[in-house]
Every structure is written in structure tokens, then in C-alpha cells.
PDB file of N, CA, C, O and CB in Angstrom:
ATOM      1  N   MET A   1     212.230 267.038  64.109  1.00  0.00           N
ATOM      2  CA  MET A   1     211.842 268.031  63.154  1.00  0.00           C
ATOM      3  C   MET A   1     210.544 268.713  63.560  1.00  0.00           C
ATOM      4  O   MET A   1     210.381 269.921  63.386  1.00  0.00           O
ATOM      5  CB  MET A   1     211.708 267.412  61.795  1.00  0.00           C
ATOM      6  N   LYS A   2     209.664 267.956  64.079  1.00  0.00           N
ATOM      7  CA  LYS A   2     208.428 268.506  64.495  1.00  0.00           C
ATOM      8  C   LYS A   2     208.599 269.466  65.550  1.00  0.00           C
ATOM      9  O   LYS A   2     207.918 270.491  65.547  1.00  0.00           O
ATOM     10  CB  LYS A   2     207.527 267.497  64.907  1.00  0.00           C
ATOM     11  N   THR A   3     209.434 269.239  66.446  1.00  0.00           N
ATOM     12  CA  THR A   3     209.679 270.085  67.643  1.00  0.00           C
ATOM     13  C   THR A   3     210.265 271.465  67.088  1.00  0.00           C
ATOM     14  O   THR A   3     209.862 272.535  67.544  1.00  0.00           O
ATOM     15  CB  THR A   3     210.736 269.333  68.715  1.00  0.00           C
ATOM     16  N   LEU A   4     211.201 271.395  66.118  1.00  0.00           N
ATOM     17  CA  LEU A   4     211.826 272.565  65.577  1.00  0.00           C
ATOM     18  C   LEU A   4     210.804 273.436  64.862  1.00  0.00           C
ATOM     19  O   LEU A   4     210.893 274.660  64.964  1.00  0.00           O
ATOM     20  CB  LEU A   4     212.947 272.175  64.643  1.00  0.00           C
ATOM     21  N   VAL A   5     209.855 272.881  64.155  1.00  0.00           N
ATOM     22  CA  VAL A   5     208.829 273.663  63.464  1.00  0.00           C
ATOM     23  C   VAL A   5     207.884 274.218  64.504  1.00  0.00           C
ATOM     24  O   VAL A   5     207.452 275.360  64.344  1.00  0.00           O
ATOM     25  CB  VAL A   5     208.060 272.804  62.410  1.00  0.00           C
ATOM     26  N   ARG A   6     207.540 273.529  65.520  1.00  0.00           N
ATOM     27  CA  ARG A   6     206.657 274.055  66.522  1.00  0.00           C
ATOM     28  C   ARG A   6     207.388 275.233  67.301  1.00  0.00           C
ATOM     29  O   ARG A   6     206.759 276.250  67.594  1.00  0.00           O
ATOM     30  CB  ARG A   6     206.210 272.890  67.500  1.00  0.00           C
ATOM     31  N   LEU A   7     208.668 275.082  67.613  1.00  0.00           N
ATOM     32  CA  LEU A   7     209.366 276.176  68.236  1.00  0.00           C
ATOM     33  C   LEU A   7     209.469 277.447  67.387  1.00  0.00           C
ATOM     34  O   LEU A   7     209.345 278.571  67.874  1.00  0.00           O
ATOM     35  CB  LEU A   7     210.709 275.727  68.595  1.00  0.00           C
ATOM     36  N   PHE A   8     209.707 277.202  66.066  1.00  0.00           N
ATOM     37  CA  PHE A   8     209.670 278.368  65.111  1.00  0.00           C
ATOM     38  C   PHE A   8     208.276 279.107  65.099  1.00  0.00           C
ATOM     39  O   PHE A   8     208.168 280.333  65.122  1.00  0.00           O
ATOM     40  CB  PHE A   8     210.000 277.855  63.645  1.00  0.00           C
ATOM     41  N   LEU A   9     207.306 278.290  65.064  1.00  0.00           N
ATOM     42  CA  LEU A   9     205.849 278.920  65.057  1.00  0.00           C
ATOM     43  C   LEU A   9     205.694 279.675  66.367  1.00  0.00           C
ATOM     44  O   LEU A   9     205.213 280.808  66.358  1.00  0.00           O
ATOM     45  CB  LEU A   9     204.622 277.758  64.929  1.00  0.00           C
ATOM     46  N   VAL A  10     206.056 279.129  67.410  1.00  0.00           N
ATOM     47  CA  VAL A  10     205.872 279.823  68.761  1.00  0.00           C
ATOM     48  C   VAL A  10     206.598 281.165  68.791  1.00  0.00           C
ATOM     49  O   VAL A  10     206.102 282.191  69.257  1.00  0.00           O
ATOM     50  CB  VAL A  10     206.419 278.917  69.951  1.00  0.00           C
ATOM     51  N   ILE A  11     207.810 281.070  68.257  1.00  0.00           N
ATOM     52  CA  ILE A  11     208.731 282.317  68.227  1.00  0.00           C
ATOM     53  C   ILE A  11     207.971 283.415  67.268  1.00  0.00           C
ATOM     54  O   ILE A  11     207.822 284.574  67.653  1.00  0.00           O
ATOM     55  CB  ILE A  11     210.343 281.904  67.588  1.00  0.00           C
ATOM     56  N   VAL A  12     207.525 282.984  66.054  1.00  0.00           N
ATOM     57  CA  VAL A  12     206.833 283.895  65.105  1.00  0.00           C
ATOM     58  C   VAL A  12     205.631 284.426  65.767  1.00  0.00           C
ATOM     59  O   VAL A  12     205.368 285.621  65.637  1.00  0.00           O
ATOM     60  CB  VAL A  12     206.446 283.193  63.785  1.00  0.00           C
ATOM     61  N   VAL A  13     204.853 283.627  66.486  1.00  0.00           N
ATOM     62  CA  VAL A  13     203.635 284.137  67.156  1.00  0.00           C
ATOM     63  C   VAL A  13     203.977 285.107  68.246  1.00  0.00           C
ATOM     64  O   VAL A  13     203.260 286.098  68.388  1.00  0.00           O
ATOM     65  CB  VAL A  13     202.815 282.995  67.738  1.00  0.00           C
ATOM     66  N   LEU A  14     204.940 284.923  68.975  1.00  0.00           N
ATOM     67  CA  LEU A  14     205.328 285.791  70.110  1.00  0.00           C
ATOM     68  C   LEU A  14     205.850 287.089  69.551  1.00  0.00           C
ATOM     69  O   LEU A  14     205.587 288.156  70.106  1.00  0.00           O
ATOM     70  CB  LEU A  14     206.406 285.110  71.027  1.00  0.00           C
ATOM     71  N   ALA A  15     206.638 287.010  68.382  1.00  0.00           N
ATOM     72  CA  ALA A  15     207.059 288.175  67.780  1.00  0.00           C
ATOM     73  C   ALA A  15     205.877 289.095  67.214  1.00  0.00           C
ATOM     74  O   ALA A  15     205.900 290.323  67.303  1.00  0.00           O
ATOM     75  CB  ALA A  15     207.997 287.785  66.716  1.00  0.00           C
ATOM     76  N   ILE A  16     204.902 288.404  66.657  1.00  0.00           N
ATOM     77  CA  ILE A  16     203.774 289.211  66.153  1.00  0.00           C
ATOM     78  C   ILE A  16     202.948 289.893  67.277  1.00  0.00           C
ATOM     79  O   ILE A  16     202.494 291.032  67.179  1.00  0.00           O
ATOM     80  CB  ILE A  16     202.850 288.320  65.319  1.00  0.00           C
ATOM     81  N   ILE A  17     202.801 289.089  68.345  1.00  0.00           N
ATOM     82  CA  ILE A  17     202.068 289.603  69.548  1.00  0.00           C
ATOM     83  C   ILE A  17     202.858 290.769  70.125  1.00  0.00           C
ATOM     84  O   ILE A  17     202.279 291.788  70.503  1.00  0.00           O
ATOM     85  CB  ILE A  17     201.868 288.464  70.654  1.00  0.00           C
ATOM     86  N   GLY A  18     204.223 290.620  70.198  1.00  0.00           N
ATOM     87  CA  GLY A  18     204.971 291.751  70.772  1.00  0.00           C
ATOM     88  C   GLY A  18     204.871 292.880  69.938  1.00  0.00           C
ATOM     89  O   GLY A  18     204.693 293.968  70.486  1.00  0.00           O
ATOM     90  N   GLY A  19     204.960 292.815  68.616  1.00  0.00           N
ATOM     91  CA  GLY A  19     204.915 293.917  67.724  1.00  0.00           C
ATOM     92  C   GLY A  19     203.614 294.585  67.792  1.00  0.00           C
ATOM     93  O   GLY A  19     203.564 295.815  67.791  1.00  0.00           O
ATOM     94  N   VAL A  20     202.483 293.814  67.856  1.00  0.00           N
ATOM     95  CA  VAL A  20     201.177 294.484  68.036  1.00  0.00           C
ATOM     96  C   VAL A  20     201.118 295.226  69.283  1.00  0.00           C
ATOM     97  O   VAL A  20     200.622 296.353  69.293  1.00  0.00           O
ATOM     98  CB  VAL A  20     200.058 293.521  68.005  1.00  0.00           C
ATOM     99  N   ALA A  21     201.618 294.647  70.418  1.00  0.00           N
ATOM    100  CA  ALA A  21     201.609 295.296  71.763  1.00  0.00           C
ATOM    101  C   ALA A  21     202.452 296.614  71.699  1.00  0.00           C
ATOM    102  O   ALA A  21     202.060 297.639  72.258  1.00  0.00           O
ATOM    103  CB  ALA A  21     202.205 294.292  72.889  1.00  0.00           C
ATOM    104  N   PHE A  22     203.560 296.554  71.035  1.00  0.00           N
ATOM    105  CA  PHE A  22     204.353 297.690  70.907  1.00  0.00           C
ATOM    106  C   PHE A  22     203.686 298.848  70.216  1.00  0.00           C
ATOM    107  O   PHE A  22     203.712 299.983  70.694  1.00  0.00           O
ATOM    108  CB  PHE A  22     205.535 297.340  70.232  1.00  0.00           C
ATOM    109  N   LEU A  23     203.060 298.532  69.032  1.00  0.00           N
ATOM    110  CA  LEU A  23     202.411 299.515  68.298  1.00  0.00           C
ATOM    111  C   LEU A  23     201.123 300.092  68.998  1.00  0.00           C
ATOM    112  O   LEU A  23     200.724 301.239  68.801  1.00  0.00           O
ATOM    113  CB  LEU A  23     202.090 298.945  66.985  1.00  0.00           C
ATOM    114  N   ALA A  24     200.540 299.226  69.798  1.00  0.00           N
ATOM    115  CA  ALA A  24     199.304 299.667  70.546  1.00  0.00           C
ATOM    116  C   ALA A  24     199.683 300.654  71.662  1.00  0.00           C
ATOM    117  O   ALA A  24     198.873 301.509  72.019  1.00  0.00           O
ATOM    118  CB  ALA A  24     198.540 298.415  71.176  1.00  0.00           C
ATOM    119  N   THR A  25     200.867 300.552  72.204  1.00  0.00           N
ATOM    120  CA  THR A  25     201.313 301.344  73.367  1.00  0.00           C
ATOM    121  C   THR A  25     202.228 302.390  73.110  1.00  0.00           C
ATOM    122  O   THR A  25     202.566 303.142  74.024  1.00  0.00           O
ATOM    123  CB  THR A  25     201.900 300.541  74.317  1.00  0.00           C
ATOM    124  N   TRP A  26     202.704 302.530  71.857  1.00  0.00           N
ATOM    125  CA  TRP A  26     203.718 303.555  71.401  1.00  0.00           C
ATOM    126  C   TRP A  26     202.978 304.944  71.323  1.00  0.00           C
ATOM    127  O   TRP A  26     201.990 305.123  70.612  1.00  0.00           O
ATOM    128  CB  TRP A  26     204.370 303.143  69.921  1.00  0.00           C
ATOM    129  N   ASP A  27     203.469 305.774  72.009  1.00  0.00           N
ATOM    130  CA  ASP A  27     202.956 307.127  72.043  1.00  0.00           C
ATOM    131  C   ASP A  27     203.601 307.920  70.878  1.00  0.00           C
ATOM    132  O   ASP A  27     204.687 308.450  71.110  1.00  0.00           O
ATOM    133  CB  ASP A  27     203.251 307.803  73.438  1.00  0.00           C
ATOM    134  N   ILE A  28     203.075 308.051  69.708  1.00  0.00           N
ATOM    135  CA  ILE A  28     203.678 308.672  68.444  1.00  0.00           C
ATOM    136  C   ILE A  28     203.490 310.146  68.546  1.00  0.00           C
ATOM    137  O   ILE A  28     202.347 310.604  68.545  1.00  0.00           O
ATOM    138  CB  ILE A  28     203.001 308.124  67.085  1.00  0.00           C
ATOM    139  N   PRO A  29     204.508 310.898  68.630  1.00  0.00           N
ATOM    140  CA  PRO A  29     204.335 312.376  68.738  1.00  0.00           C
ATOM    141  C   PRO A  29     203.784 312.831  67.416  1.00  0.00           C
ATOM    142  O   PRO A  29     204.119 312.301  66.356  1.00  0.00           O
ATOM    143  CB  PRO A  29     205.702 313.138  69.085  1.00  0.00           C
ATOM    144  N   PRO A  30     202.871 313.893  67.508  1.00  0.00           N
ATOM    145  CA  PRO A  30     202.235 314.466  66.324  1.00  0.00           C
ATOM    146  C   PRO A  30     203.254 315.352  65.578  1.00  0.00           C
ATOM    147  O   PRO A  30     204.216 315.849  66.163  1.00  0.00           O
ATOM    148  CB  PRO A  30     200.960 315.292  66.724  1.00  0.00           C
ATOM    149  N   PRO A  31     203.019 315.523  64.324  1.00  0.00           N
ATOM    150  CA  PRO A  31     203.939 316.429  63.563  1.00  0.00           C
ATOM    151  C   PRO A  31     203.772 317.812  64.148  1.00  0.00           C
ATOM    152  O   PRO A  31     202.680 318.263  64.492  1.00  0.00           O
ATOM    153  CB  PRO A  31     203.631 316.436  61.985  1.00  0.00           C
ATOM    154  N   THR A  32     205.036 318.521  64.250  1.00  0.00           N
ATOM    155  CA  THR A  32     205.017 319.947  64.736  1.00  0.00           C
ATOM    156  C   THR A  32     205.179 320.958  63.752  1.00  0.00           C
ATOM    157  O   THR A  32     204.980 322.139  64.039  1.00  0.00           O
ATOM    158  CB  THR A  32     206.023 320.175  65.690  1.00  0.00           C
ATOM    159  N   ALA A  33     205.555 320.561  62.514  1.00  0.00           N
ATOM    160  CA  ALA A  33     205.703 321.598  61.509  1.00  0.00           C
ATOM    161  C   ALA A  33     204.318 321.903  60.782  1.00  0.00           C
ATOM    162  O   ALA A  33     203.540 321.033  60.392  1.00  0.00           O
ATOM    163  CB  ALA A  33     206.796 321.147  60.468  1.00  0.00           C
ATOM    164  N   PRO A  34     204.144 323.220  60.669  1.00  0.00           N
ATOM    165  CA  PRO A  34     202.866 323.522  59.924  1.00  0.00           C
ATOM    166  C   PRO A  34     202.870 323.223  58.472  1.00  0.00           C
ATOM    167  O   PRO A  34     203.877 323.332  57.772  1.00  0.00           O
ATOM    168  CB  PRO A  34     202.523 324.937  60.063  1.00  0.00           C
ATOM    169  N   VAL A  35     201.700 322.840  58.044  1.00  0.00           N
ATOM    170  CA  VAL A  35     201.611 322.409  56.543  1.00  0.00           C
ATOM    171  C   VAL A  35     200.849 323.562  55.815  1.00  0.00           C
ATOM    172  O   VAL A  35     199.705 323.828  56.185  1.00  0.00           O
ATOM    173  CB  VAL A  35     200.780 320.912  56.335  1.00  0.00           C
ATOM    174  N   GLU A  36     201.380 324.196  54.886  1.00  0.00           N
ATOM    175  CA  GLU A  36     200.780 325.240  54.076  1.00  0.00           C
ATOM    176  C   GLU A  36     200.820 324.864  52.577  1.00  0.00           C
ATOM    177  O   GLU A  36     201.893 324.676  52.005  1.00  0.00           O
ATOM    178  CB  GLU A  36     201.506 326.579  54.320  1.00  0.00           C
ATOM    179  N   ARG A  37     199.698 324.767  51.992  1.00  0.00           N
ATOM    180  CA  ARG A  37     199.514 324.378  50.635  1.00  0.00           C
ATOM    181  C   ARG A  37     198.745 325.533  49.775  1.00  0.00           C
ATOM    182  O   ARG A  37     197.664 325.979  50.158  1.00  0.00           O
ATOM    183  CB  ARG A  37     198.716 323.019  50.629  1.00  0.00           C
ATOM    184  N   GLU A  38     199.295 325.919  48.752  1.00  0.00           N
ATOM    185  CA  GLU A  38     198.591 326.890  47.956  1.00  0.00           C
ATOM    186  C   GLU A  38     197.661 326.143  46.921  1.00  0.00           C
ATOM    187  O   GLU A  38     198.126 325.309  46.144  1.00  0.00           O
ATOM    188  CB  GLU A  38     199.624 327.838  47.231  1.00  0.00           C
ATOM    189  N   ILE A  39     196.486 326.442  46.948  1.00  0.00           N
ATOM    190  CA  ILE A  39     195.586 325.859  45.943  1.00  0.00           C
ATOM    191  C   ILE A  39     195.238 326.837  44.887  1.00  0.00           C
ATOM    192  O   ILE A  39     194.648 327.867  45.213  1.00  0.00           O
ATOM    193  CB  ILE A  39     194.331 325.350  46.574  1.00  0.00           C
ATOM    194  N   PRO A  40     195.554 326.606  43.628  1.00  0.00           N
ATOM    195  CA  PRO A  40     195.169 327.628  42.559  1.00  0.00           C
ATOM    196  C   PRO A  40     193.643 327.722  42.409  1.00  0.00           C
ATOM    197  O   PRO A  40     192.909 326.743  42.539  1.00  0.00           O
ATOM    198  CB  PRO A  40     195.806 327.241  41.145  1.00  0.00           C
ATOM    199  N   THR A  41     193.204 328.980  42.123  1.00  0.00           N
ATOM    200  CA  THR A  41     191.792 329.225  42.106  1.00  0.00           C
ATOM    201  C   THR A  41     191.216 328.646  40.854  1.00  0.00           C
ATOM    202  O   THR A  41     190.005 328.432  40.797  1.00  0.00           O
ATOM    203  CB  THR A  41     191.485 330.702  42.214  1.00  0.00           C
ATOM    204  N   ASP A  42     191.986 328.385  39.869  1.00  0.00           N
ATOM    205  CA  ASP A  42     191.394 327.866  38.586  1.00  0.00           C
ATOM    206  C   ASP A  42     190.888 326.375  38.749  1.00  0.00           C
ATOM    207  O   ASP A  42     190.193 325.861  37.873  1.00  0.00           O
ATOM    208  CB  ASP A  42     192.495 327.942  37.409  1.00  0.00           C
ATOM    209  N   ARG A  43     191.261 325.696  39.902  1.00  0.00           N
ATOM    210  CA  ARG A  43     190.846 324.410  40.133  1.00  0.00           C
ATOM    211  C   ARG A  43     189.335 324.293  40.604  1.00  0.00           C
ATOM    212  O   ARG A  43     188.720 323.228  40.569  1.00  0.00           O
ATOM    213  CB  ARG A  43     191.766 323.831  41.114  1.00  0.00           C
ATOM    214  N   PHE A  44     188.792 325.499  41.052  1.00  0.00           N
ATOM    215  CA  PHE A  44     187.475 325.543  41.473  1.00  0.00           C
ATOM    216  C   PHE A  44     186.507 325.993  40.467  1.00  0.00           C
ATOM    217  O   PHE A  44     186.766 327.006  39.817  1.00  0.00           O
ATOM    218  CB  PHE A  44     187.386 326.334  42.576  1.00  0.00           C
ATOM    219  N   PRO A  45     185.357 325.310  40.261  1.00  0.00           N
ATOM    220  CA  PRO A  45     184.354 325.786  39.075  1.00  0.00           C
ATOM    221  C   PRO A  45     183.668 327.088  39.687  1.00  0.00           C
ATOM    222  O   PRO A  45     183.547 327.302  40.893  1.00  0.00           O
ATOM    223  CB  PRO A  45     183.086 324.521  38.640  1.00  0.00           C
ATOM    224  N   ARG A  46     183.269 327.861  38.732  1.00  0.00           N
ATOM    225  CA  ARG A  46     182.580 329.094  39.117  1.00  0.00           C
ATOM    226  C   ARG A  46     181.098 328.992  38.868  1.00  0.00           C
ATOM    227  O   ARG A  46     180.360 329.941  39.135  1.00  0.00           O
ATOM    228  CB  ARG A  46     183.147 330.283  38.363  1.00  0.00           C
TER     229      ARG A  46
END
């Protein structure tokens, strides 16, 4: 039983390390669609 728990913990740690390495090296493309928002003028104090 002790070996099974140890094996499970090693697999979980390796999965976490692999996930962190993947996110650190993943080249996420920036969004290409322009963002346009209309801000009403009554929101600004005069």
C-alpha cells in the first residue's frame, strides 16, 4: 500500500511539473480582433 501511494504521488508531481513546463513554453498567440468600446460622456465628471 505504501508503494502505491508513493507511486501515485510521483505521478501527480510529474504531472504538475509537466503542466508548468508546458505553460511556461507555450507561445500563446495574441488576440487579433480589434476591441472598440464606446464610453458615454455622462460617466465623466465636468
